[in-house]
C-alpha positions as CSV (number, residue, x, y, z in Angstrom):
1,M,0.0,0.0,0.0
2,A,1.1,3.6,-0.6
3,E,1.9,5.2,2.7
4,L,0.4,8.6,3.8
5,A,3.3,9.8,6.0
6,D,6.2,11.7,4.6
7,A,9.6,10.1,4.7
8,P,12.0,12.0,7.0
9,D,14.7,14.1,5.3
10,L,17.7,11.9,5.4
11,G,19.9,14.4,3.6
12,S,19.8,12.9,0.1
13,G,19.6,15.2,-2.9
14,A,19.1,14.7,-6.6
15,R,21.7,17.3,-7.7
16,K,25.0,18.6,-6.5
17,G,25.0,22.0,-4.7
18,V,24.6,23.6,-1.3
19,R,21.4,22.7,0.4
20,V,19.7,25.8,1.7
21,R,17.3,25.5,4.6
22,L,14.1,27.6,4.6
23,P,14.0,29.7,7.8
24,P,11.3,32.4,8.4
25,P,11.9,35.5,6.1
26,A,14.3,38.1,7.5
27,P,13.2,41.8,7.3
28,H,15.3,44.1,5.0
29,K,16.8,47.2,6.5
30,N,16.8,50.6,4.9
31,G,14.3,49.7,2.2
32,G,16.9,47.8,0.1
33,K,16.2,46.8,-3.4
34,N,15.1,43.2,-3.8
35,E,14.3,41.3,-7.0
36,S,13.5,37.7,-7.8
37,R,12.4,35.8,-10.8
38,G,11.7,32.2,-11.6
39,S,12.5,30.1,-14.7
40,G,12.3,26.6,-16.1
41,Q,8.5,26.4,-16.3
42,G,8.5,23.2,-18.3
43,S,9.9,21.0,-15.6
44,L,9.4,20.1,-12.0
45,F,12.9,21.5,-11.5
46,K,12.8,25.3,-11.2
47,A,15.5,27.9,-10.9
48,L,15.0,31.2,-9.0
49,T,17.4,34.2,-9.3
50,V,17.3,36.6,-6.4
51,E,18.9,40.0,-6.2
52,I,19.4,41.8,-2.8
53,Q,20.8,45.3,-2.7
54,G,21.0,47.8,0.2
55,D,22.9,48.9,3.3
56,S,22.2,45.6,5.0
57,V,24.5,43.8,2.5
58,K,27.3,46.3,3.1
59,E,26.9,46.0,6.8
60,K,27.1,42.2,6.8
61,I,30.3,42.3,4.7
62,D,31.9,45.0,6.9
63,E,30.9,43.1,10.0
64,M,32.5,39.8,8.8
65,Y,35.8,41.6,7.8
66,K,36.0,43.1,11.3
67,Q,35.3,39.8,13.0
68,L,38.1,38.2,10.9
69,Q,40.4,41.0,11.7
70,K,40.1,40.2,15.4
71,T,40.6,36.4,15.0
72,V,42.9,35.6,12.0
73,Q,46.6,35.3,12.2
74,I,48.4,36.9,9.2
75,Q,52.1,36.6,8.8
76,G,54.0,39.7,9.9
77,F,51.3,40.9,12.2
78,R,50.2,40.0,15.7
79,K,46.8,38.3,16.1
80,G,44.1,40.9,15.7
81,K,46.5,43.7,14.6
82,A,46.6,43.2,10.8
83,P,45.2,46.3,8.9
84,L,41.7,45.9,7.6
85,W,42.7,46.5,4.0
86,I,45.1,43.4,4.2
87,V,42.3,41.3,5.7
88,R,40.0,42.4,2.9
89,A,42.5,41.5,0.2
90,K,43.3,38.1,1.7
91,Y,39.8,37.0,2.6
92,K,37.7,38.7,-0.1
93,D,36.5,35.4,-1.7
94,Y,35.8,33.7,1.6
95,V,33.8,36.7,2.9
96,E,31.8,37.1,-0.2
97,E,30.9,33.4,-0.3
98,E,29.9,33.3,3.4
99,V,27.9,36.5,3.2
100,G,26.2,35.3,0.1
101,K,25.1,32.1,1.8
102,K,24.0,33.9,4.9
103,I,21.9,36.4,2.9
104,A,20.4,33.5,0.8
105,D,19.4,31.8,4.1
106,E,17.8,34.9,5.4
107,T,16.0,36.0,2.2
108,L,15.1,32.8,0.4
109,Q,11.7,32.2,2.0
110,K,10.4,35.6,1.2
111,A,11.7,35.4,-2.4
112,L,10.0,32.1,-2.9
113,E,6.7,33.5,-1.5
114,E,7.0,36.5,-3.9
115,A,7.6,34.2,-6.8
116,N,4.7,32.0,-5.7
117,L,7.0,28.9,-5.7
118,K,6.9,26.1,-3.1
119,P,9.8,23.6,-3.1
120,V,8.8,20.1,-2.3
121,A,12.2,19.0,-0.9
122,D,15.8,20.2,-0.9
123,V,16.8,23.7,-2.2
124,F,20.2,24.0,-3.8
125,L,22.3,27.1,-3.9
126,E,23.8,26.9,-7.4
127,K,25.5,30.3,-7.8
128,V,26.2,33.4,-5.7
129,E,27.7,36.7,-6.7
130,V,28.6,39.5,-4.3
131,D,29.3,43.1,-5.4
132,E,30.9,44.8,-2.3
133,K,31.0,48.2,-3.9
134,E,27.3,48.2,-4.9
135,G,26.2,46.3,-1.8
136,K,24.5,43.8,-3.9
137,V,24.1,40.0,-3.7
138,K,22.8,37.9,-6.6
139,Y,22.1,34.2,-6.1
140,V,20.5,31.3,-8.0
141,V,18.8,28.4,-6.3
142,S,17.3,25.3,-7.9
143,F,14.6,23.0,-6.5
144,E,11.6,20.9,-7.5
145,V,8.0,21.9,-7.2
146,A,4.8,19.8,-6.9
147,P,3.5,18.6,-10.2
148,E,0.3,20.1,-11.6
149,F,-2.5,17.6,-12.3
150,E,-6.3,17.4,-12.5
151,L,-8.0,15.6,-9.7
152,K,-10.2,12.8,-11.1
153,D,-13.7,12.1,-9.8
154,V,-12.5,10.1,-6.9
155,E,-15.8,10.0,-5.0
156,N,-17.6,7.8,-7.6
157,L,-15.0,5.1,-7.9
158,E,-15.8,1.4,-7.6
159,V,-13.1,-0.5,-5.7
160,E,-12.9,-4.2,-5.4
161,V,-11.6,-5.7,-2.1
162,P,-11.2,-9.4,-1.2
163,K,-14.0,-10.8,1.0
164,I,-12.6,-11.2,4.5
165,E,-14.6,-13.5,6.8
166,F,-13.8,-15.7,9.8
167,K,-13.0,-19.4,9.2
168,E,-12.4,-22.1,11.8
169,D,-9.2,-23.1,10.0
170,Y,-7.7,-19.8,11.3
171,V,-7.9,-21.1,14.9
172,K,-6.1,-24.3,13.9
173,E,-3.4,-22.2,12.1
174,E,-2.9,-20.0,15.2
175,L,-2.5,-23.1,17.4
176,E,0.2,-24.4,15.0
177,R,1.9,-21.0,15.1
178,L,1.9,-21.2,18.9
179,R,3.4,-24.6,18.7
180,E,6.1,-23.3,16.4
181,A,6.8,-20.3,18.8
182,N,7.2,-22.7,21.7
183,A,9.3,-25.3,19.9
184,V,12.7,-26.3,21.1
185,W,15.9,-26.8,19.1
186,E,17.6,-30.2,19.5
187,P,21.0,-31.1,18.0
188,K,20.8,-33.4,14.9
189,D,23.1,-36.4,14.5
190,E,26.5,-35.3,13.1
191,N,25.8,-37.5,10.0
192,E,22.5,-35.8,9.2
193,P,22.8,-33.1,6.5
194,A,21.4,-29.6,6.8
195,Q,18.1,-29.0,5.2
196,E,15.5,-26.2,5.0
197,G,14.1,-25.3,8.4
198,D,17.2,-26.4,10.3
199,M,19.1,-24.0,12.6
200,L,22.8,-23.8,11.8
201,V,25.5,-22.5,14.1
202,V,28.2,-21.4,11.7
203,E,31.6,-19.7,11.9
204,Y,32.2,-17.5,8.9
205,E,35.1,-15.5,7.6
206,V,34.7,-12.6,5.2
207,E,37.6,-11.2,3.2
208,E,37.3,-8.0,1.2
209,I,38.8,-8.2,-2.2
210,G,41.1,-5.3,-3.0
211,G,41.6,-2.3,-0.8
212,E,43.2,-3.3,2.5
213,G,42.0,-6.9,2.3
214,E,40.3,-6.7,5.7
215,K,39.1,-10.0,7.2
216,V,36.1,-10.3,9.5
217,K,35.6,-13.6,11.4
218,Q,32.4,-14.2,13.5
219,E,30.1,-16.9,14.8
220,T,26.3,-16.7,14.3
221,S,23.1,-18.8,14.0
222,V,20.9,-18.9,11.0
223,I,17.8,-20.8,9.9
224,L,17.9,-22.1,6.4
225,G,15.0,-21.1,4.2
226,Q,14.1,-17.8,6.0
227,G,16.1,-15.5,3.8
228,M,18.6,-14.7,6.6
229,L,21.4,-15.2,4.1
230,R,21.9,-14.5,0.5
231,P,20.3,-17.2,-1.8
232,E,23.7,-18.4,-3.1
233,V,25.0,-18.8,0.5
234,E,21.9,-20.8,1.6
235,E,22.1,-23.1,-1.4
236,A,25.8,-23.8,-0.7
237,L,25.0,-24.8,2.9
238,K,22.1,-27.1,2.1
239,G,23.1,-30.8,2.3
240,K,26.3,-30.1,4.3
241,K,27.1,-31.8,7.6
242,V,28.7,-30.7,10.9
243,G,32.4,-29.9,10.4
244,E,32.1,-29.3,6.7
245,E,33.0,-26.0,5.0
246,V,31.7,-24.0,2.1
247,E,33.6,-21.3,0.2
248,L,32.1,-18.6,-2.1
249,K,34.4,-16.4,-4.1
250,E,34.0,-12.9,-5.5
251,L,30.5,-12.2,-4.1
252,P,29.4,-8.6,-5.1
253,L,28.4,-6.1,-2.5
254,Y,25.9,-3.3,-3.1
255,D,25.1,0.1,-1.6
256,Q,21.7,1.4,-0.8
257,E,21.1,2.5,-4.4
258,G,21.9,-0.9,-5.7
259,K,25.3,0.0,-7.1
260,E,28.1,-2.6,-6.8
261,V,30.7,-1.2,-4.3
262,G,33.1,-4.2,-4.0
263,K,33.5,-7.9,-3.8
264,V,34.2,-10.4,-1.0
265,N,35.3,-14.0,-0.4
266,I,33.3,-15.9,2.2
267,K,34.3,-19.1,4.0
268,I,31.7,-20.8,6.3
269,K,32.2,-23.7,8.6
270,I,29.2,-25.6,10.1
271,K,29.7,-26.1,13.9
272,E,26.3,-27.4,14.8
273,I,23.0,-28.3,13.1
274,K,19.7,-28.3,15.1
275,K,16.2,-29.4,14.3
276,K,12.9,-28.0,15.6
277,V,10.8,-30.1,17.9
278,L,7.1,-29.0,18.4
279,P,5.2,-29.5,21.7
280,E,2.0,-31.6,21.8
281,L,-1.3,-29.8,21.5
282,N,-3.2,-30.6,24.8
283,D,-4.4,-29.1,28.1
284,E,-0.9,-29.1,29.5
285,F,0.3,-27.0,26.6
286,A,-2.6,-24.5,27.1
287,K,-1.8,-24.3,30.9
288,E,1.8,-23.4,30.2
289,L,0.5,-20.5,28.2
290,G,-1.7,-19.3,31.0
291,Y,-5.1,-20.8,30.1
292,A,-7.3,-23.2,32.0
293,S,-7.6,-25.7,29.2
294,L,-7.1,-26.2,25.5
295,K,-10.8,-25.3,24.9
296,D,-10.3,-22.0,26.8
297,L,-7.2,-21.2,24.6
298,E,-9.1,-22.0,21.4
299,E,-12.0,-19.6,22.5
300,K,-9.6,-16.8,23.2
301,I,-7.9,-17.3,19.9
302,R,-11.3,-17.3,18.1
303,E,-12.3,-14.0,19.7
304,D,-8.9,-12.3,18.9
305,I,-9.0,-13.4,15.3
306,K,-12.5,-12.0,14.7
307,Q,-11.4,-8.6,16.1
308,K,-8.2,-8.6,14.0
309,L,-10.2,-9.5,10.9
310,E,-12.4,-6.4,11.4
311,K,-9.3,-4.2,11.6
312,L,-7.8,-6.0,8.6
313,K,-10.9,-5.3,6.6
314,E,-10.6,-1.6,7.3
315,Q,-6.9,-1.7,6.4
316,V,-7.4,-3.6,3.1
317,I,-10.1,-1.1,2.1
318,E,-7.7,1.8,2.8
319,E,-5.0,0.0,0.8
320,R,-7.2,-0.7,-2.2
321,V,-8.7,2.8,-2.4
322,A,-5.2,4.3,-2.1
323,D,-4.0,2.0,-4.9
324,K,-6.9,2.9,-7.1
325,L,-6.3,6.6,-6.5
326,V,-2.7,6.2,-7.6
327,E,-3.7,4.1,-10.6
328,I,-6.2,6.6,-12.1
329,H,-3.8,9.6,-11.8
330,D,-0.8,10.1,-14.1
331,I,1.5,12.2,-11.9
332,P,5.2,12.9,-12.5
333,V,7.3,12.2,-9.4
334,P,9.9,14.8,-8.2
335,Q,13.3,13.1,-8.2
336,T,14.4,14.8,-5.0
337,L,11.4,13.4,-3.2
338,L,11.9,10.0,-4.8
339,R,15.5,9.8,-3.6
340,R,14.5,10.7,-0.1
341,E,11.7,8.2,-0.1
342,L,13.9,5.4,-1.4
343,S,16.5,6.1,1.2
344,F,13.9,6.0,3.9
345,L,12.3,2.7,2.7
346,V,15.7,1.0,2.1
347,D,16.9,2.1,5.6
348,R,13.7,0.8,7.1
349,R,14.0,-2.6,5.4
350,L,17.6,-2.9,6.6
351,R,16.5,-2.1,10.2
352,E,13.9,-4.8,9.9
353,L,16.5,-7.3,8.8
354,Q,18.9,-6.2,11.6
355,A,16.1,-6.8,14.1
356,L,16.0,-10.4,12.8
357,G,19.7,-10.7,13.5
358,I,20.8,-10.5,9.9
359,D,24.2,-8.9,9.1
360,T,23.1,-6.3,6.5
361,R,26.6,-5.9,5.1
362,Y,25.9,-9.0,3.0
363,V,22.3,-8.2,2.0
364,D,21.5,-7.6,-1.7
365,I,20.7,-3.9,-1.6
366,K,20.1,-3.7,-5.3
367,K,17.3,-6.1,-4.9
368,I,15.8,-4.1,-2.1
369,V,15.9,-0.9,-4.2
370,E,14.1,-2.6,-7.0
371,E,11.4,-3.9,-4.6
372,V,10.7,-0.6,-2.9
373,Q,10.9,1.8,-5.9
374,P,7.3,1.2,-7.0
375,I,6.2,1.7,-3.4
376,A,8.2,4.9,-3.1
377,E,6.6,6.3,-6.3
378,A,3.1,5.3,-5.2
379,N,3.7,6.9,-1.7
380,I,4.6,10.2,-3.2
381,K,1.7,10.2,-5.7
382,L,-0.8,9.4,-3.1
383,R,0.3,12.3,-0.9
384,F,-0.1,14.7,-3.8
385,I,-3.6,13.3,-4.5
386,L,-4.8,13.5,-0.9
387,D,-3.3,17.0,-0.5
388,K,-5.2,18.3,-3.6
389,Y,-8.4,16.6,-2.5
390,A,-8.2,18.1,1.0
391,Q,-7.5,21.5,-0.5
392,E,-10.4,21.4,-2.9
393,K,-12.8,20.1,-0.2
394,G,-11.6,22.4,2.5
395,I,-10.7,19.4,4.8
396,E,-8.8,20.4,8.0
397,P,-7.8,18.1,10.8
398,T,-9.3,18.7,14.2
399,G,-7.4,18.8,17.5
400,E,-8.6,15.3,18.1
401,D,-7.2,14.2,14.7
402,I,-3.8,15.6,15.4
403,E,-3.8,14.1,18.9
404,A,-4.6,10.7,17.4
405,Q,-1.7,11.2,15.0
406,Y,0.7,11.9,17.8
407,K,-0.7,8.8,19.7
408,E,-0.1,6.6,16.7
409,L,3.5,8.0,16.3
410,A,4.1,7.3,20.0
411,E,3.0,3.7,19.7
412,Q,5.1,3.3,16.5
413,Y,8.3,4.5,18.2
414,G,7.6,3.0,21.6
415,T,7.5,6.2,23.6
416,T,5.0,8.6,25.2
417,V,2.8,11.2,23.4
418,D,4.5,14.0,25.4
419,E,8.0,12.9,24.3
420,I,6.8,12.7,20.6
421,K,5.3,16.1,20.8
422,K,8.4,17.5,22.4
423,Y,10.6,16.0,19.6
424,F,8.4,17.3,16.8
425,K,8.3,20.7,18.3
426,E,12.0,21.0,18.9
427,N,12.7,19.9,15.3
428,N,10.0,22.1,13.7
429,L,8.1,19.1,12.5
430,E,4.7,20.0,13.8
431,Q,3.5,20.8,10.2
432,V,4.4,17.3,9.2
433,V,2.0,15.9,11.8
434,Y,-0.7,18.3,10.7
435,E,-0.3,17.3,7.0
436,D,-0.4,13.5,7.8
437,A,-3.5,14.0,9.9
438,R,-5.1,15.9,7.1
439,R,-4.3,13.2,4.5
440,K,-5.8,10.5,6.7
441,K,-8.9,12.5,7.1
442,A,-9.1,13.1,3.3
443,L,-8.7,9.4,2.7
444,K,-11.4,8.5,5.1
445,E,-13.7,11.0,3.4
446,I,-13.0,9.4,0.0
447,I,-13.6,5.9,1.4
448,S,-17.0,6.9,2.8
449,K,-18.1,7.9,-0.7
450,V,-16.6,5.2,-3.0
451,K,-18.5,2.0,-3.8
452,I,-16.8,-1.0,-2.1
453,K,-17.4,-4.3,-3.9
454,E,-16.3,-7.5,-2.0
455,V,-15.1,-10.3,-4.2
456,E,-14.2,-13.9,-3.3
457,Q,-10.5,-14.7,-2.9
458,K,-10.5,-16.9,-5.9
459,Q,-11.9,-14.1,-8.1
460,E,-9.3,-11.7,-6.7
461,E,-6.4,-14.1,-7.6
462,E,-7.8,-14.6,-11.1
463,K,-8.0,-10.9,-11.7
464,K,-4.5,-10.4,-10.5
465,E,-3.3,-13.0,-12.9
466,E,-5.2,-11.3,-15.8
467,K,-3.6,-8.0,-14.9
468,E,-0.1,-9.5,-14.8
469,E,-0.7,-11.1,-18.2
470,V,-1.8,-7.8,-19.8
471,K,1.2,-6.1,-18.2
472,N,3.6,-8.7,-19.6
473,E,2.1,-8.5,-23.0
474,S,2.3,-4.7,-23.1
475,Q,6.0,-4.9,-22.1
476,G,6.7,-7.5,-24.7
477,N,5.2,-5.3,-27.4
478,T,7.3,-2.3,-26.5
């Protein structure tokens, strides 16, 4: 599903340049002359040229020279005693660059407002010119803006969702899951080979090819068939016995953007192989879990499943409506936002793998990037759609909506609502919470108006297959 919340700014940018933050506009002194003009109207990337002229520019330049005069050490003079004209000659380029950046920081927000331009992500300072004599600063910034698009008739959509209903088989499946969760691992005979589902205690050595040839030697436990290791490593371990070794040479390593960054040799020795032993399903097992009997446990499971299915139903409807909204709108995606979203999603996937005890240095990053790119694009498109709908319909979140958003964030990050509020306030992120709450409210409004059609699971799968066939045929014809 496309996600409503914005990815945090992780510092990624689509183009080289100085990233300019957007503070509140600074007032201009002495009625200085200020001009700004935008360009590049045919693309999401825009350039804005800003000219600032007045006494405030001269004052900032003079002030920086005087500060430098007090602190710099120039050969032939004691610290702080060099004549100002020498300081000006020696540090002219540095002062002009620093003053230009400072003035850009102070004036950019107002210039953007005057030009009616709203960057969606990073703003880059591409060029800055300072004329000390005239007291004038001219700078050029580049950034991407939100795409323009026409909002479709989203309130009269028909959205198909899989029929979700309780089945007694779900209780049996949950009981089996509990058995799996309470299983014990017992050592296999040394002559028994490793197979899928076994736990392997291995000692591995990783040697970087090229560079300094650094070697890393560690011991860890993995379960075959759970994706804890790269596919080629798992395949090499299957069928091996305790004491045997496998060696893989020149395995490529990838960065978060899927680019190859090096190669390694891996040597793995199997120290122990364990098999899973499940407990018997009876009253004794139920009592160990805190229930009076197996029947009591089954009833509790049944009740919990029904509640979860209701929540799942709501979630699936949200997902399908969101997917439909993205499907019917052709919206270009700003590349700066896409890079940020990709970085966020890849980082989140890596944290999930780390939580499973997986060494992410040997994870196929390129594959993760390929998997999350469509999600990243859909996330960004959905936010644009919901923002536009909320704007056109005048939807605003209430205090309760925003409070609910803070509560959800607190649960997500395992902290208190007060701590979350404090963090977002200190980091000037309160607007992000407001926007996320507004998007959720907009989506709920759309869901309340669209026609939801429940279809059987079999029909759902058949339609998915048909869509995939059409997609493959269209790709084959291009």
